[in-house]
C-alpha positions as CSV (number, residue, x, y, z in Angstrom):
1,X,148.5,162.3,75.9
2,X,149.2,158.8,74.3
3,X,149.5,157.7,78.0
4,X,146.2,158.7,79.0
5,X,144.7,157.2,75.7
6,X,146.2,153.8,76.6
7,X,145.0,153.9,80.0
8,X,141.5,154.7,78.9
9,X,141.7,152.0,76.1
10,X,142.9,149.6,79.0
11,X,139.9,150.7,81.2
12,X,137.6,150.1,78.4
13,X,138.9,146.8,77.5
14,X,138.7,145.6,81.1
15,X,135.1,146.8,81.2
16,X,134.3,145.1,78.0
17,X,135.9,142.0,79.3
18,X,133.8,142.3,82.6
19,X,130.6,142.9,80.6
20,X,131.4,139.9,78.5
21,X,132.0,137.7,81.5
22,X,128.7,138.7,83.0
23,X,127.0,138.2,79.7
24,X,128.5,134.6,79.6
25,X,127.5,133.7,83.1
26,X,123.9,135.0,82.4
27,X,123.7,133.0,79.1
28,X,125.1,129.9,81.0
29,X,122.5,130.2,83.8
30,X,119.7,130.6,81.2
31,X,121.0,127.7,79.1
32,X,121.4,125.5,82.3
33,X,117.9,126.2,83.5
34,X,118.8,128.8,86.2
35,X,120.0,128.6,89.8
36,X,119.9,124.8,91.0
37,X,117.6,123.8,93.7
38,X,118.2,120.8,95.8
39,X,115.4,118.2,95.6
40,X,115.0,114.6,96.8
41,X,115.7,111.6,94.7
42,X,115.5,107.9,95.4
43,X,118.9,106.3,96.1
44,X,117.6,102.8,95.5
45,X,114.3,101.3,94.0
46,X,111.4,101.8,96.5
47,X,108.6,99.2,95.8
48,X,105.0,100.3,96.0
49,X,103.7,100.5,99.4
50,X,107.0,100.9,101.0
51,X,107.6,103.5,103.9
52,X,110.3,105.7,103.1
53,X,113.5,106.0,105.4
54,X,116.6,108.1,105.4
55,X,118.7,105.5,103.8
56,X,116.1,105.5,100.6
57,X,116.6,109.1,99.7
58,X,119.3,111.7,98.9
59,X,119.5,115.1,97.3
60,X,120.5,116.4,94.0
61,X,120.5,119.9,92.4
62,X,117.8,120.6,89.8
63,X,117.7,123.8,87.7
64,X,114.9,126.1,89.0
65,X,113.6,126.3,85.3
66,X,112.8,122.5,85.5
67,X,111.3,122.7,89.2
68,X,107.5,121.6,89.6
69,X,105.3,121.9,92.4
70,X,105.4,118.1,92.4
71,X,109.2,117.9,93.5
72,X,110.1,117.7,97.1
73,X,112.8,120.0,98.3
74,X,115.5,118.6,100.4
75,X,114.3,121.0,103.3
76,X,111.1,118.9,103.3
77,X,112.8,115.4,103.9
78,X,111.5,115.0,107.3
79,X,107.9,115.5,106.3
80,X,108.1,112.1,104.1
81,X,110.0,109.9,106.4
82,X,107.6,107.0,107.4
83,X,105.1,107.8,104.5
84,X,104.4,105.0,102.3
85,X,104.8,105.4,98.4
86,X,101.5,104.8,96.5
87,X,103.4,103.8,93.4
88,X,107.0,102.3,92.8
89,X,110.1,104.7,92.4
90,X,113.2,103.7,90.6
91,X,116.6,104.5,91.7
92,X,118.0,107.9,90.8
93,X,114.3,109.0,89.9
94,X,112.9,112.1,91.8
95,X,110.5,111.5,94.6
96,X,107.5,113.5,94.2
97,X,104.6,114.5,96.4
98,X,102.4,112.5,94.0
99,X,104.2,109.3,94.7
100,X,103.1,109.4,98.2
101,X,100.2,107.6,99.7
102,X,99.6,110.3,102.1
103,X,100.9,113.9,102.4
104,X,100.3,116.9,104.3
105,X,99.2,118.9,101.0
106,X,95.6,120.2,101.4
107,X,94.8,119.1,97.8
108,X,95.6,115.8,96.0
109,X,94.0,115.6,92.4
110,X,92.9,112.1,91.7
111,X,94.2,112.3,88.2
112,X,97.8,113.1,89.6
113,X,97.6,109.9,91.6
114,X,97.1,107.7,88.5
115,X,100.5,106.4,87.2
116,X,101.3,105.9,83.6
117,X,99.6,102.9,82.1
118,X,97.2,102.7,84.8
119,X,93.6,103.8,85.2
120,X,91.5,104.7,88.2
121,X,88.1,102.9,88.5
122,X,85.7,103.1,91.3
123,X,83.8,100.2,92.7
124,X,81.0,100.2,95.3
125,X,82.0,99.1,98.7
126,X,79.8,98.5,101.8
127,X,80.8,98.5,105.5
128,X,82.6,95.2,104.9
129,X,84.7,96.2,102.0
130,X,85.6,99.5,103.4
131,X,86.3,98.0,106.9
132,X,84.1,100.3,108.7
133,X,85.6,103.3,107.1
134,X,89.2,102.1,108.1
135,X,90.4,101.7,104.6
136,X,92.8,104.2,103.4
137,X,94.4,105.5,100.1
138,X,97.7,103.7,99.8
139,X,96.4,100.4,101.0
140,X,96.4,97.4,98.7
141,X,93.5,95.0,98.4
142,X,92.5,91.8,96.5
143,X,88.9,91.7,94.8
144,X,86.5,88.6,95.2
145,X,83.5,88.0,93.0
146,X,80.5,86.3,94.4
147,X,78.0,85.6,91.6
148,X,75.7,82.9,90.2
149,X,77.0,80.0,87.9
150,X,75.1,77.1,86.6
151,X,75.9,73.6,88.0
152,X,77.5,74.8,91.1
153,X,75.2,72.9,93.3
154,X,75.9,70.1,95.8
155,X,77.5,66.7,94.4
156,X,75.2,64.2,93.4
157,X,72.1,66.5,93.8
158,X,71.6,66.8,89.9
159,X,71.1,70.5,90.6
160,X,72.0,72.4,87.4
161,X,70.3,75.6,88.6
162,X,72.2,78.9,89.3
163,X,74.1,78.6,92.4
164,X,76.5,81.0,94.1
165,X,80.2,80.7,93.9
166,X,83.0,83.1,95.0
167,X,86.1,83.3,93.0
168,X,89.4,85.2,93.5
169,X,89.2,87.8,90.7
170,X,92.1,90.2,90.9
171,X,95.1,90.6,93.5
172,X,97.3,93.4,94.8
173,X,95.4,96.5,93.4
174,X,96.3,100.0,95.1
175,X,93.6,102.1,96.7
176,X,93.8,105.7,95.3
177,X,90.7,107.0,97.1
178,X,88.0,106.0,99.5
179,X,84.9,108.1,99.0
180,X,86.4,111.7,98.5
181,X,89.4,110.9,100.6
182,X,92.7,111.0,98.5
183,X,94.9,111.0,101.3
184,X,95.3,114.8,101.9
185,X,95.4,116.7,105.1
186,X,91.7,117.4,105.2
187,X,90.7,113.9,104.1
188,X,88.2,111.9,105.8
189,X,84.8,112.4,107.1
190,X,84.5,114.6,110.2
191,X,83.0,113.3,113.4
192,X,79.5,114.5,114.3
193,X,78.9,116.3,117.5
194,X,79.2,113.9,120.5
195,X,82.2,112.0,118.8
196,X,80.2,109.8,116.4
197,X,81.5,109.4,112.9
198,X,79.6,110.5,110.0
199,X,78.3,108.1,107.2
200,X,81.0,105.7,106.0
201,X,82.0,106.0,102.2
202,X,80.4,103.5,99.9
203,X,82.9,104.0,96.9
204,X,86.6,102.9,96.6
205,X,88.7,104.0,93.7
206,X,91.2,101.6,92.6
207,X,94.3,101.8,90.3
208,X,94.1,99.2,87.6
209,X,95.2,98.5,83.9
210,X,92.7,98.8,81.2
211,X,92.2,95.0,81.1
212,X,91.7,94.8,84.8
213,X,89.2,97.7,84.6
214,X,87.0,95.9,82.0
215,X,87.1,92.8,84.3
216,X,86.0,94.8,87.3
217,X,83.3,96.5,85.2
218,X,81.9,93.4,83.9
219,X,82.2,91.5,87.3
220,X,80.4,94.3,89.0
221,X,77.3,93.8,86.6
222,X,77.4,90.0,87.2
223,X,77.6,89.8,90.9
224,X,79.0,91.3,94.2
225,X,82.5,92.5,94.7
226,X,84.3,92.2,97.9
227,X,87.6,93.7,98.8
228,X,90.0,92.1,101.3
229,X,92.8,94.0,102.6
230,X,96.5,93.0,102.4
231,X,99.4,93.6,104.5
232,X,101.3,96.5,103.2
233,X,104.5,94.6,102.9
234,X,102.8,91.8,101.2
235,X,102.8,92.5,97.2
236,X,103.1,88.7,96.1
237,X,100.6,87.4,93.7
238,X,99.3,83.9,94.5
239,X,98.6,81.4,91.6
240,X,96.2,78.6,91.7
241,X,93.8,80.1,94.3
242,X,90.4,77.9,94.3
243,X,87.1,79.1,94.0
244,X,84.6,78.5,96.8
245,X,81.1,77.1,96.4
246,X,78.3,75.6,98.4
247,X,80.1,72.2,98.3
248,X,83.1,73.6,100.1
249,X,80.7,74.9,102.9
250,X,78.3,72.3,103.3
251,X,80.1,69.0,102.3
252,X,82.2,67.9,105.4
253,X,85.0,66.3,103.5
254,X,85.7,69.4,101.4
255,X,85.2,71.8,104.4
256,X,87.9,69.8,106.4
257,X,90.3,70.1,103.3
258,X,89.6,73.9,103.4
259,X,90.3,74.1,107.1
260,X,93.6,72.1,106.7
261,X,94.9,74.0,103.6
262,X,98.2,75.7,104.4
263,X,98.6,79.3,103.4
264,X,101.0,79.7,100.4
265,X,102.5,82.8,101.7
266,X,104.0,83.1,105.3
267,X,103.2,86.1,107.3
268,X,106.1,88.6,107.8
269,X,108.0,88.6,111.2
270,X,106.9,91.3,113.7
271,X,109.6,93.7,114.4
272,X,110.3,94.1,118.0
273,X,109.5,97.4,119.1
274,X,112.2,99.1,121.2
């Protein structure tokens, strides 16, 4: 009888230990955030506008409780190779769908594309500034302002009336949207029957700081804004850019200097296509 009691007690003790083990495992899983899911992370700093390559990303486990729709699972890595980032990603940070300039997602909310510390501001853009509809989210542009200014007439003319002048206003601003196109799968204006494209968008949304947004707002009220497109690999800010007035166009000496002026930044080498 005592032997049966000892056996029963042993079985009960083993069952208790098993239940305690399962409870501890469950508690540990809950405390750690659940089962891990492999997501993509940056293995190096990825500057804004850079196309993602295999060498730039790796995978790391993330507890399922902390997984968001913005996270990119490692199984989706092939979908992002060659896609440029619309904002810089630091090494060891997760690479998110909202970091990409163009993705295969059907919906891309504009607010999700605005990085911390930046603002989205929309400026009017004609056919020239939207480059005939070829400007795309993720591109980078400089902004020129053409406005009236007193005393910008020809030298020696004594003209102090309002004359037009073009000045470099802002540089290296990120394009968040063109019209309603934020870079998603269904972006862009569908072609009309017969292959003709629909109306080109006349609004471009840029990423800017609060101070830059104030400058753009005031400048748009004073004159005409023109966007000039940058090479995606060129993010340099050029100092000392001159303004252009009627004197630079109409006076032969100044026009000759303008034509001889060397560019401060050299063009990047063209990679050989294999």
